[in-house]
C-alpha positions in Angstrom: 3.3 12.4 -20.6 3.0 9.9 -17.9 2.0 12.9 -15.5 -0.3 14.7 -17.9 -2.2 11.3 -18.4 -2.3 10.7 -14.6 -3.5 14.3 -14.1 -6.4 13.6 -17.0 -7.2 10.1 -15.2 -7.8 11.9 -11.6 -10.2 14.4 -12.9 -12.1 12.0 -14.8 -12.1 10.1 -11.5 -13.8 12.9 -9.7 -16.0 13.8 -12.8 -17.4 10.2 -12.7 -18.0 10.6 -8.8 -19.8 13.9 -9.2 -21.9 12.8 -12.2 -23.1 9.7 -10.6 -24.0 11.4 -7.3 -26.0 14.1 -9.4 -28.2 11.7 -11.0 -31.6 10.8 -9.5 -32.1 7.6 -8.0 -34.7 5.0 -9.7 -35.7 3.5 -6.6 -35.2 3.1 -2.7 -35.8 6.2 -0.8 -36.2 8.4 -4.1 -39.2 6.5 -5.0 -40.9 7.1 -1.6 -40.4 10.8 -1.3 -36.8 11.1 0.0 -33.9 11.9 -2.4 -31.4 14.2 -2.5 -31.2 17.9 -2.7 -30.2 18.0 -6.3 -33.0 15.4 -7.3 -35.2 18.3 -8.2 -32.8 20.0 -10.7 -32.6 16.5 -12.7 -36.3 15.6 -12.8 -36.7 15.9 -16.7 -35.9 12.8 -18.9 -33.8 14.5 -21.0 -31.7 15.7 -18.2 -31.5 12.1 -16.9 -30.5 10.7 -20.4 -27.8 13.2 -20.8 -26.2 12.4 -17.3 -26.4 8.8 -18.4 -24.7 9.4 -21.6 -22.2 11.8 -19.8 -21.3 8.8 -17.3 -20.7 6.3 -20.3 -18.5 8.9 -21.9 -16.6 9.7 -18.9 -16.3 5.8 -18.0 -14.8 5.0 -21.4 -12.1 8.0 -21.1 -11.5 6.6 -17.7 -10.9 3.1 -19.2 -8.9 4.5 -22.1 -6.5 6.7 -19.7 -6.1 3.4 -17.4 -5.1 1.2 -20.3 -2.6 4.3 -21.3 -1.1 4.5 -18.0 -0.7 0.8 -17.8 1.1 0.6 -21.2 3.3 3.6 -20.1 4.5 2.0 -16.9 5.2 -1.2 -18.7 7.6 0.5 -21.3 9.4 2.3 -18.2 9.7 -0.9 -16.5 13.3 -2.8 -16.5 13.3 -6.2 -18.6 14.3 -8.2 -15.7 11.8 -9.7 -13.1 12.7 -9.7 -9.3 12.7 -13.5 -9.3 15.6 -12.9 -11.8 17.6 -10.7 -9.2 17.8 -13.8 -7.0 21.3 -15.6 -7.4 21.3 -18.9 -8.9 23.7 -20.2 -6.0 21.1 -19.6 -3.3 18.6 -22.9 -3.0 16.3 -23.8 -0.7 17.7 -26.1 2.1 16.2 -29.5 1.4 15.1 -31.4 4.5 17.8 -34.3 3.7 20.7 -31.7 4.1 19.5 -30.7 7.6 22.2 -32.2 10.0 20.5 -33.6 13.1 22.3 -33.6 16.5 23.2 -37.2 18.0 20.9 -38.8 20.3 22.0 -38.1 24.0 21.0 -41.1 26.5 19.4 -39.8 29.3 21.2 -41.3 32.4 19.1 -42.0 35.5 
């Protein structure tokens, strides 16, 4: 189950990248005559609206798969924390417990 959701998640990520790169730019170099080679394919306002809606749908599905993967990962994890695995007998050494060497007088 988790593998299937992960594959769908990766496909959605690639699809979002592709759809965003296909969209025409609204400013910058695109408005000054530059732009990508694909900008001529999507100059119609209807195509731009379609790509915007498609992006929103893909992002929504991406978020849903992200949440699903997080829930699945939480169910497969153990109930104990890494902190709980530390034995209770091990405690940090307090500065007062550190033994100091006696002062040795320097003879001249």
